C-alpha positions in Angstrom: 134.1 26.7 159.3 133.4 30.3 160.4 131.6 31.3 163.3 127.8 32.2 163.0 127.7 35.9 163.5 125.4 38.2 161.8 128.0 39.3 159.2 128.3 35.8 158.1 124.7 35.2 157.1 124.2 38.6 155.6 123.5 38.3 151.9 121.6 36.4 149.4 121.5 32.5 149.5 119.8 30.4 146.7 118.6 27.0 147.7 120.2 24.3 146.1 118.5 22.6 143.1 118.9 25.1 140.4 118.7 28.5 139.0 114.9 29.0 139.8 115.2 28.0 143.4 113.9 30.4 146.0 116.3 33.2 147.5 116.7 33.9 151.0 118.1 37.3 151.8 119.5 38.1 155.3 119.9 41.8 156.3 122.3 43.1 158.9 119.1 44.6 160.8 117.6 41.1 161.3 115.2 41.2 158.5 115.0 38.1 156.1 113.2 37.7 152.6 112.3 34.6 151.7 111.4 34.5 148.3 108.6 37.4 148.4 107.9 36.7 152.1 109.3 39.1 154.6 110.2 38.2 158.1 112.8 38.4 161.0 115.5 36.1 162.0 117.7 36.0 165.3 120.8 34.0 165.5 121.4 32.1 168.8 123.5 29.5 170.3 124.6 26.8 169.8 124.6 27.6 166.2 120.8 28.1 166.3 118.8 30.6 164.0 115.2 31.4 164.5 113.2 32.6 161.4 109.8 33.9 162.0 107.5 34.9 158.8 103.7 35.7 159.0 103.2 32.1 157.9 105.3 30.2 160.7 108.0 30.3 163.2 111.0 27.9 162.6 114.1 27.1 164.9 117.1 25.6 162.8 120.4 24.4 163.5 122.8 26.4 161.2 126.1 25.9 159.4 127.9 28.4 157.5 131.1 28.4 155.5 132.1 31.1 152.9 129.9 30.1 150.4 127.4 27.3 151.6 124.6 27.6 154.3 122.8 24.5 155.7 119.7 25.0 157.7 118.6 21.7 159.6 115.4 21.5 161.5 116.1 19.5 164.7 115.3 15.7 163.5 113.5 17.2 160.2 114.6 18.5 156.9 117.5 20.1 155.7 118.0 23.2 153.4 121.1 23.5 151.5 121.8 27.1 149.9 124.9 28.7 147.8 125.8 32.3 148.4 124.9 34.6 145.7 127.9 36.9 144.8 127.9 40.1 142.6 129.4 38.0 139.7 126.3 35.8 139.5 123.6 38.6 139.5 
């Protein structure tokens, strides 16, 4: 599995579960767009990411491979994503 640097998470990720699921877009400048909601993210260690939006701040354990992203709240829910590539748009 790849390490969790900014470059590995940058891009668009679609939540698992179908074509109409929310897309999360991570930018290299630390901004994130969760559907229509703008926020900020910060990668930490060990393998943690903090996502801040106007509605909440959440820290997740993050696992990234080439085209899969898993965000897991400590002791809580798991969000699974697939990377959206140019060919899928």
